[in-house]
Structures are given as structure tokens and as C-alpha cells.
SETITOR-850807 format. One line per 5 residues: number of its first residue (from 0); their letters; for each residue y, z, x of N, C-alpha, C. Coordinates in steps of 0.1 Angstrom, whole numbers, plus 2048, in hexadecimal, padded with zeros to 3 digits. Atoms other than C-alpha are relative to their C-alpha. Example, Ala and Ser with C-alpha at 12.3 -4.5 7.8 and 13.67 -1.06 7.14 Angstrom:
0 = AS = 7F4 800 809 7D3 84E 87B 80C 800 809; 7F5 800 7F7 7F5 847 889 80B 808 7F8 .
! end
This chain:
0 = MTPAV = 7F1 802 7FD 8DD 873 7F9 804 7F3 7FA; 7FB 80D 805 8F3 858 7EB 7FF 7F6 80B; 802 80A 7F6 8EB 837 7FD 80D 7FC 806; 7F4 805 7F9 904 82B 817 802 7F2 7FD; 7FF 80E 804 8FD 807 80D 7F8 7FE 7F3 .
5 = APTLL = 807 803 80D 8F0 7F7 7ED 7F1 7FD 803; 80E 803 7FE 8CA 7F5 7E9 7FD 7F1 800; 804 80E 801 8B9 7D4 7EF 7F1 7FF 7FF; 80E 802 801 897 7C5 7E8 7FC 7F5 80A; 805 809 7F5 884 7B4 804 7F2 7FC 7FD .
10 = ARKTR = 80E 804 801 864 7A0 805 7FA 803 80E; 807 7FD 7F4 84C 7AD 81F 7F1 7FD 7FF; 80E 803 800 82A 79D 825 7FB 7FF 7F2; 803 803 80E 828 791 801 801 80B 7F6; 7FE 7F5 809 831 7B3 7F2 80F 802 7FF .
15 = CVGVI = 7F2 7FD 803 853 7BC 7E3 803 80E 804; 7FD 7F3 7FB 863 7D9 7F5 80E 803 7FE; 7F3 7FC 801 882 7EB 7EB 805 809 80B; 7FB 7F8 7F5 897 7FA 807 80E 805 7FD; 7F3 7FA 802 8B6 810 807 804 807 80D .
20 = QCERH = 7FB 7F9 7F4 8CC 81F 822 805 80D 7FB; 7FD 7F3 804 8CD 844 81E 809 807 80B; 7F8 7F9 7F6 8E8 85A 82E 7F8 80B 807; 807 7F5 7FA 8CE 875 835 7F3 7FB 808; 80C 804 7FA 8AE 861 83D 800 7F2 806 .
25 = GRQSL = 7FF 80E 7FA 8BA 83F 848 7FA 7F6 7F6; 806 80B 808 8A8 820 83C 7F3 804 7FA; 80C 7FB 807 88E 829 822 7FC 7F8 7F4; 804 806 80D 87A 81C 805 808 806 7F5; 7F8 7FB 80B 88E 81F 7E5 7F7 804 7F5 .
30 = AFVSP = 806 7FC 80C 884 830 7C5 809 7FD 7F4; 7F8 803 80C 890 827 7A2 801 80C 7F7; 7FD 7F4 808 8A0 842 78D 80B 7FD 7F6; 7F4 801 809 8B8 846 770 80C 806 807; 7F4 7FB 7FA 8DC 84E 778 800 80F 800 .
35 = GVQSA = 800 7F2 801 8D7 872 76D 7F6 806 80B; 809 7FB 7F6 8B9 877 784 805 7FD 80E; 7FA 803 7F4 8CB 866 7A0 80A 80B 804; 7F6 7F5 7FD 8E7 880 79D 7F9 80D 804; 807 7F4 7FD 8CE 89C 79D 7FA 800 80D .
40 = VNARA = 806 802 7F2 8BC 88F 7BC 80B 802 80B; 7F5 7FF 7F6 8DD 88B 7CF 806 80E 801; 7FA 7F2 801 8E9 8AE 7C4 7F5 80A 804; 80B 7F7 7FD 8C6 8BD 7CC 7FF 80B 7F5; 7FF 7F6 80C 8C8 8CD 7A9 7F2 803 7FC .
45 = NVSRD = 80C 7FC 806 8AC 8E0 79A 7FE 7FA 7F2; 803 806 80D 89A 8D1 77C 7F2 804 7FC; 80D 7FD 805 87C 8D9 767 7F8 7F3 7FD; 808 80C 802 85F 8C1 762 802 7F9 7F2; 7FE 806 80D 866 8BD 73D 80D 7F9 7FE .
50 = HIAAI = 7F3 807 801 889 8B0 744 800 7F2 807; 800 80D 7FA 87E 891 757 7F2 7FA 7FC; 80D 808 803 863 876 751 7FF 7F5 80A; 803 80B 7F7 852 85C 766 7FC 7F4 7F9; 805 80D 805 850 838 75C 7F8 7F9 80B .
55 = RYGVF = 809 807 7F6 833 827 76F 802 7F1 7FF; 7FD 80E 800 839 804 77A 7F8 7F9 80C; 807 807 7F6 828 7E9 78F 808 7F3 803; 7FA 80D 7FC 838 7CC 7A3 7F5 7F5 7FF; 80C 809 801 815 7BC 7A5 7F5 807 7F8 .
60 = DDDYP = 80B 7FB 809 7F7 7BF 78E 7F7 80A 807; 80A 7F7 7F9 7E2 7D1 7A9 807 80B 807; 7FA 7F5 7F9 7FC 7EA 7B4 7FA 80D 7FB; 806 7F2 803 7EC 80D 7B6 803 809 80C; 7FB 7FB 80D 7F8 827 7B2 80D 7F8 7FC .
65 = PGRAW = 7F4 806 805 813 818 79C 80C 808 805; 7F4 7F9 7FD 837 820 7A5 805 808 7F4; 7FB 7F7 80A 84A 83B 793 80F 7FE 800; 7F2 7FF 802 86D 838 785 803 80C 7F8; 7FD 7F3 806 87B 85A 77D 80C 800 7F7 .
70 = VEPSV = 7F6 802 80A 890 85C 75E 800 80D 7F6; 800 7F6 80A 89A 873 741 7F5 7FC 7F6; 80A 803 80A 87F 876 726 804 7F6 7F6; 7FB 80A 80B 895 863 70D 7FF 7F2 805; 800 80D 7FB 895 845 724 7F1 7FB 800 .
75 = ARGIG = 80F 804 800 86E 845 727 7FA 800 7F2; 806 800 80D 869 84A 702 7FC 7F2 7FB; 805 80D 804 854 82D 6F4 7F8 7F9 80A; 808 806 7F5 845 824 716 7F3 808 802; 80C 7F8 7FE 82C 841 719 7FA 7FE 80D .
80 = DRVVA = 807 800 7F3 811 83E 733 7FD 7F2 805; 804 80E 7FB 80F 818 735 808 7FD 80D; 7FA 805 7F4 818 807 756 808 7F3 7FC; 7F7 80B 804 836 7F0 750 802 7F6 80C; 7FD 80A 7F6 83D 7D0 763 80E 803 806 .
85 = FEELA = 7F4 7FE 7F9 859 7D0 77C 80C 7FA 7F9; 7F5 807 807 86E 7B8 767 804 809 7F4; 7FC 7F7 80B 86D 7D1 74A 807 80C 805; 7F8 7F5 7FA 878 7ED 761 80E 7FC 803; 7F3 805 7FC 895 7D8 76C 80A 800 7F4 .
90 = NLELD = 7F7 800 80C 8A2 7D7 748 805 80E 7FC; 7FC 7F2 803 8A7 7FD 748 80D 804 807; 7F3 7FE 7F9 8C6 7FB 75F 7FF 80D 807; 802 7F4 7F8 8B9 815 777 808 7FF 80D; 7FA 7FF 7F3 8C9 821 797 7F5 802 80B .
95 = AVCGE = 80A 7FE 7F5 8B8 826 7B9 804 80C 809; 7FE 7F6 7F6 8B4 843 7D1 7F6 7FE 80B; 809 800 7F5 8A4 848 7F2 7F2 806 7FC; 80E 7FB 804 87E 84C 7ED 7FD 80E 807; 802 7F3 7F9 87D 869 807 808 80B 7F9 .
100 = CLELW = 7F8 7F6 807 899 87B 7F6 7FA 804 7F2; 807 7FD 80D 887 878 7D4 7F4 808 802; 80D 7F8 7FE 866 884 7E2 803 80F 803; 7FD 7F2 7FD 876 8A3 7F1 806 807 7F4; 7FA 7F9 80C 889 8AA 7D1 7F5 803 7F6 .
105 = LKANR = 80B 7FD 809 869 8A7 7BC 7F8 80C 805; 807 7F5 7FB 857 8BE 7D3 807 80D 7FF; 7F9 7F4 802 873 8D7 7D2 800 805 7F2; 800 7FC 80E 871 8D7 7AC 7F1 801 7FB; 80F 7FE 803 84A 8D9 7AE 7FC 7F6 7F5 .
110 = IEALT = 804 80B 809 846 8B8 79C 7F7 7F7 807; 80A 808 7F9 827 8A5 7A5 802 7F1 7FA; 7FE 80E 805 82D 87F 7A4 7F3 7F9 7FD; 80C 807 801 809 874 7A6 7F5 808 7F8; 80C 7F9 806 7E9 87B 792 7F6 804 80A .
115 = PEERR = 80A 7FD 7F6 7CC 88B 7A3 7F8 7F4 805; 807 80C 7FC 7BA 86A 7A4 808 7F7 80A; 7F7 808 7F7 7D8 859 7B4 802 807 80D; 7FF 7F8 7F4 7DC 875 7CD 7F3 7FE 809; 80D 803 7F8 7B7 870 7D7 801 7F2 807 .
120 = FVRIR = 7FF 80E 7FB 7BD 84A 7DB 809 800 80C; 7F6 801 7F6 7DC 84F 7F0 7FB 807 80D; 805 7F9 7F4 7CB 868 807 7F5 7F8 807; 80A 809 7FA 7AD 851 80D 807 7F4 806; 7F9 80C 7FA 7C4 833 812 807 803 80D .
125 = TQLSD = 7F9 7FC 7F4 7D9 846 82C 7F6 802 80C; 80A 7FE 7F5 7BA 851 840 7FA 7F2 805; 805 80D 7FC 7AC 82D 840 80A 7F8 808; 7F6 807 7F9 7CD 81E 84A 802 805 80E; 7FE 7FA 7F3 7D1 837 867 7F5 7FC 809 .
130 = LLRPR = 80C 803 7F7 7AE 830 874 7FE 7F1 803; 804 80D 7FF 7AB 80B 86E 80B 7F6 804; 7F6 809 7FD 7CC 7FA 870 804 7FE 80E; 7FD 803 7F2 7D4 800 894 7F6 7F8 808; 80B 807 7F9 7B2 7F2 89E 7FF 7F2 7FC .
135 = LEPAL = 802 80D 805 7B2 7D4 888 80C 7F7 800; 7F4 808 801 7D6 7C8 885 802 7F7 80B; 7FD 809 7F5 7DA 7BA 8A8 7F6 7F3 800; 809 80B 801 7BA 7A4 8A4 803 7F7 7F5; 7FC 809 80B 7C4 798 882 80D 7F9 802 .
140 = QAIAD = 7F3 807 7FD 7E7 790 88D 7FE 7F5 80A; 804 80B 7F7 7D8 77C 8AA 7FA 7F4 7F9; 807 80B 808 7C3 768 891 80B 7F9 7F8; 7F5 806 808 7E2 762 87B 809 7F7 809; 7F7 807 7F7 7F7 757 899 7F9 7F4 807 .
145 = SVFAR = 807 80B 7F9 7DC 741 8AA 7F9 7F7 7F7; 809 809 808 7C3 734 891 808 7FA 7F4; 7F9 804 80C 7D8 732 871 80C 7F8 803; 7F4 807 7FC 7F6 725 883 7FE 7F1 801; 803 80E 7FF 7E4 704 888 7FD 7F9 7F3 .
150 = LREPT = 803 806 80D 7DC 6FF 864 80D 7FE 7F8; 7F4 804 806 7F5 6F1 84B 803 809 7F4; 7FE 7F9 80C 7F1 708 82D 808 80D 803; 7F9 7F3 7FD 808 727 829 7F6 80B 803; 809 7F4 7FB 7F9 747 839 804 80C 7F9 .
155 = AFGFQ = 7FD 7F2 805 7F6 769 828 7F9 809 80A; 806 7F6 7F7 7F0 786 83F 806 80E 7FC; 7FB 7F3 803 7F2 7AB 836 7F6 80A 7FD; 808 7F5 803 7E4 7CC 82C 804 804 7F2; 7FD 7FD 80E 7E2 7D1 806 7F4 807 7FA .
160 = TSREC = 80A 7F8 807 7CF 7E9 7F0 800 7FE 7F1; 801 800 80E 7C4 7EB 7CD 7F8 80D 7FC; 806 7F3 805 7B5 807 7B7 7F2 802 805; 80E 7FF 7FB 791 7FF 7C2 7FF 7FE 80F; 801 804 7F1 79A 7F6 7E6 80B 807 807 .
165 = PFRAH = 7F5 7F9 7F9 7AE 810 7FA 803 7FA 80E; 7FC 807 7F3 7AD 7F9 819 7FC 7F2 7FF; 802 80F 800 7B0 7D3 81A 809 7FA 80A; 7F9 808 7F6 7BA 7BE 838 7FC 7F2 7FF; 804 80E 801 7BB 798 836 80A 7F7 806 .
170 = VRRGL = 7F8 80C 7FC 7C7 778 845 7FA 7F4 7F8; 805 80A 809 7C5 75B 82D 809 7F3 801; 7F9 80D 801 7CF 736 82D 7F7 7F7 7F9; 809 809 809 7C2 720 811 7F3 807 7FD; 80D 7FA 802 79D 726 80E 7FA 807 80C .
175 = RRVLI = 804 7F9 7F4 79A 734 831 805 80E 800; 7FB 7F2 800 79C 75A 834 7F7 808 809; 806 7F4 7FA 793 779 848 803 80C 7F7; 7FE 7F5 809 78E 797 832 7F8 80C 804; 806 7F3 7FD 787 7BC 83A 803 809 7F4 .
180 = ELRDR = 7FD 7F7 80B 783 7D4 81D 7F8 80D 801; 807 7F3 803 779 7F8 815 802 803 7F1; 800 7FE 80E 770 7FC 7F1 7FB 80E 7FC; 802 7F3 804 770 81D 7DF 7F4 802 7F6; 80A 7FB 80A 751 82D 7CF 803 80E 7FE .
185 = PDSLV = 7FC 7F2 803 751 850 7C0 7FE 809 80C; 803 7F7 7F5 742 860 7E0 7FF 7F9 80D; 801 807 7F4 744 845 7FA 80A 7F3 800; 7F9 80C 7FF 756 826 807 7F7 7F5 806; 808 80B 7FB 746 804 80E 809 7F7 808 .
190 = ATAES = 7F8 808 7F6 754 7F2 82D 7FA 7F3 802; 805 80D 7FE 750 7CD 82F 80A 7F7 807; 7F7 80A 7F9 75E 7B0 844 7F9 7F2 7FD; 805 80D 802 75B 78B 83E 80B 7F6 805; 7F7 80A 7FB 76A 76A 84A 7FA 7F2 7FD .
195 = SLFST = 804 80E 802 768 745 840 804 7F8 80C; 7FC 807 7F4 775 73C 863 7F5 800 80B; 808 7FE 7F4 75B 749 87B 7F1 7FE 7FC; 80E 802 802 736 73F 87E 7F8 80C 802; 808 7F4 7FD 72B 760 88C 801 80A 7F4 .
200 = PPPRA = 7FF 7F7 80B 722 77A 872 808 80D 803; 7F8 7F4 7FD 738 799 86E 7F6 80C 801; 808 7F4 800 72B 7BD 874 7FC 803 7F2; 805 7FC 80E 716 7CA 857 809 809 7F9; 7F8 7F6 809 726 7DC 83A 7FA 80E 802 .
205 = IDIGL = 804 7F2 7FE 724 802 83D 805 808 7F4; 7FB 7F6 809 728 81F 825 806 80C 808; 7F8 7F5 7FA 741 83A 82E 800 80B 7F6; 800 7F5 809 73B 85C 81E 80E 807 7FE; 7F4 7F9 803 757 86E 80D 7FD 80E 7FA .
210 = DYDTL = 7FF 7F4 807 75E 892 803 80C 800 7F7; 7F5 802 80A 773 88A 7E5 80B 7F7 805; 7F5 808 7FB 793 87E 7F7 801 800 80F; 7FF 7FF 7F2 78A 883 81B 7F3 7FA 806; 80C 805 7F9 773 871 833 7F8 80C 805 .
215 = RPSEA = 808 7F5 7FB 756 887 83C 801 800 810; 7FE 7FF 7F2 759 894 860 7F8 7F6 809; 809 808 7F9 73B 880 86C 803 7F1 7FE; 7FF 80E 804 747 860 85B 80C 7F9 807; 7F4 806 7F9 769 85A 86D 7FC 7F9 80D .
220 = PKLVT = 805 807 7F4 758 852 88F 7F8 7F3 7FC; 808 80C 805 740 83B 87C 809 7F5 7FC; 7F7 80B 805 75D 828 86C 807 7FA 80C; 7F9 805 7F4 76F 825 88E 7F7 7F7 807; 80A 808 7F9 750 817 89E 7FF 7F2 7F9 .
225 = WAEQV = 801 80D 807 74D 7FD 882 80D 7F8 801; 7F3 807 7FE 772 7F4 885 801 7FA 80E; 801 805 7F3 76D 7EF 8AA 7F7 7F3 801; 809 80B 801 750 7D8 8A3 806 7F4 7F9; 7F9 80B 807 765 7C4 88A 80B 7FA 809 .
230 = EAWLR = 7F6 805 7F7 781 7C1 8A3 7FA 7F7 80A; 807 808 7F6 769 7B4 8BD 7FB 7F2 7FA; 804 80C 808 75B 79B 8A3 80C 7F7 7FE; 7F4 808 802 77E 78F 89B 804 7F9 80D; 7FB 806 7F3 787 789 8BF 7F6 7F6 805 .
235 = RGLVA = 80A 80A 7FD 766 777 8C6 802 7F4 7F8; 7FE 80C 809 76C 761 8A8 80D 7F8 804; 7F4 806 7FB 78F 75A 8B5 7FE 7F7 80C; 803 807 7F4 783 750 8D7 7F7 7F3 7FD; 808 80C 803 768 739 8C8 808 7F6 7F9 .
240 = FDSAD = 7F8 80A 807 781 729 8B1 809 7F9 809; 7F7 807 7F7 799 722 8CD 7F8 7F6 809; 808 809 7F7 77D 713 8E3 7FC 7F4 7F8; 804 80C 808 771 6FC 8C7 80C 7F7 7FD; 7F4 808 804 795 6F1 8C0 805 7F8 80C .
245 = R = 7FB 807 7F4 79A 6E4 8E4 7FA 7F3 801 .
! end
């Protein structure tokens, strides 16, 4: 639907996030499209795959999957499969639509936005975020609020991913950091935790088996147990740091 207010770009935890107010879906992430595609999305018009093209772009070098700007093939001519920088995308004078509206429109026209490899990554990333973030975020937030608040350097805290790492949580200030990662191998994930703040060692790294894009049934409980151990380690480290600081 046509936005009720103009789209804006916001900074959220060191990442650039575009938001738009949609008459149908409310406040949503925005998607970049050509004026012709914007009209088609808003009209829910039918379109064939050969009448639109996707320009892949990244706001940051490690963005994965890269974003897609949907345009007419003539607009994308000369760009091909390369991933363009966000600054180059801005020179194309594109419009914005609600990301949810665009996704529904693409599905209605049976147009797949992602490659099979990207779909695999997104599925794994979603499973890991659902399992790990609720367990780890409160402890990491407590460390950011308590430990790093006493230090003078700027603090970075967030959940960011890259092509090789479908889950990464970190709190960082200067050379001090707490880092939790799950790195992707062809048939497994390697889960690790580390900290330059705490003297106690973290839980051991573990391998989590995959069936292509899905955690094996026996592996999800194993990962949850490891995450609980990491959370306990973080909280013990926080208590020890607070005691030593008094």
C-alpha cells in the first residue's frame, strides 16, 4: 500500500534500518523499488519474472543475504549479478514500498527473491535466533549496562550475522569484548563463546549437526543446554567483575 508518511532511515545498534509507515501493515521495514514496480505492488498487479529484475545491494560489506531492489530489466542492465554499494543504489532514484507488501506481491507472482543458498542461510539464522537470543540477550544486556557502563570507550552491543556466521552476539568496548558465535560448516555449526573480561573459562565449543538447513532433532536440546551454560557463565562473570570492582 502507498505509505501514509514518507520513509525514513534509522540507525539501530550500528546497523542502518529503513522503515516505512504502511496503511495496511503499519510500521515496517522498507524495500527499494523503481516507480513502475512501486505502482505494480500498490495495485497488486500480476507480473511475469522476465519483466522485473533484482539489483543486489549491501549497506555493509558483510551484509548477507544482500538486499534486493526490484526494478525493470532496463534499470538493472549493466549491473548484472554484482552486489552494489548502498551509495550506488541511491543514485538510481528509486522509490520505497512496505517490505511486507513487496514480499506478499512477489509470492503472489511466484517470484523467488533469494537463491537456494540464501534461503538455507536465512532458515538456519532464524532457528538459531529463536533458540538463543531469548536466553542470551538479558545476560549480555546486563553486562553492557553494568560492566561496560563504567568504562570510557564507546560500547557496541548487538546481534549481527555474516555469510559464514548465522548467529553472532557481542558486547564490545575498545579491546574488551564478549563474543558468542555459531559458524557454518557444510553439515554442522560450531558454537563458541569467549571473553576478554572474565577470568573463568567459557563452556567448551560444540558441534551442532545439520540436515542441510535444519537443526537435527537431537541437536536442538544440545544447543539449548550449551546456551544455558553460556548464560550461567556470563552471569558468574558479571558477579565476579562487580565484586572485584568494589
